[in-house]
C-alpha positions in Angstrom: -125.0 -254.2 114.8 -121.6 -255.3 113.3 -123.4 -257.6 110.8 -125.7 -254.8 109.5 -122.7 -252.4 109.0 -120.8 -255.1 107.1 -123.9 -255.9 105.0 -124.4 -252.2 104.1 -120.7 -251.8 103.3 -120.8 -254.9 101.1 -123.9 -253.7 99.2 -122.4 -250.2 98.8 -119.1 -251.6 97.4 -121.0 -253.9 95.0 -123.1 -251.1 93.7 -120.0 -248.9 93.4 -118.1 -251.6 91.4 -121.1 -252.2 89.1 -121.5 -248.5 88.5 -117.8 -248.1 87.6 -118.0 -251.1 85.3 -121.1 -249.7 83.6 -119.5 -246.3 83.1 -116.4 -248.0 81.6 -118.5 -250.0 79.2 -120.6 -246.9 78.3 -117.5 -244.8 77.6 -116.1 -247.5 75.3 -119.4 -247.6 73.4 -119.4 -243.8 73.1 -115.8 -244.0 71.8 -116.8 -246.5 69.1 -119.9 -244.4 68.3 -117.7 -241.4 67.8 -115.3 -243.3 65.5 -118.3 -244.6 63.5 -119.6 -241.0 63.1 -116.2 -239.8 61.9 -115.8 -242.7 59.5 -119.3 -242.0 58.1 -118.5 -238.3 57.5 -115.2 -239.3 55.8 -117.0 -241.7 53.6 -119.5 -239.1 52.5 -116.7 -236.6 51.8 -114.8 -239.1 49.7 -118.0 -240.0 47.8 -118.6 -236.3 47.0 -115.0 -235.9 45.8 -115.3 -239.0 43.6 -118.5 -237.6 42.2 -116.8 -234.3 41.4 -113.8 -236.0 39.8 -116.1 -238.1 37.6 -117.9 -235.0 36.5 -114.8 -232.9 35.6 -111.5 -234.9 36.0 -109.3 -232.0 35.0 -110.6 -229.4 37.5 
């Protein structure tokens, strides 16, 4: 009886630790994905501004 409770508790703690680790890695990946999206939008906006400046530099 005691061994089965200890085994179940060990398995539960292992799954809990792995779930926390996976969530932490996933949140880091989502952070980098968000930064990448913002950098892409900024690059597009800078490109459009440069295109506009080349077309009419004194506007």
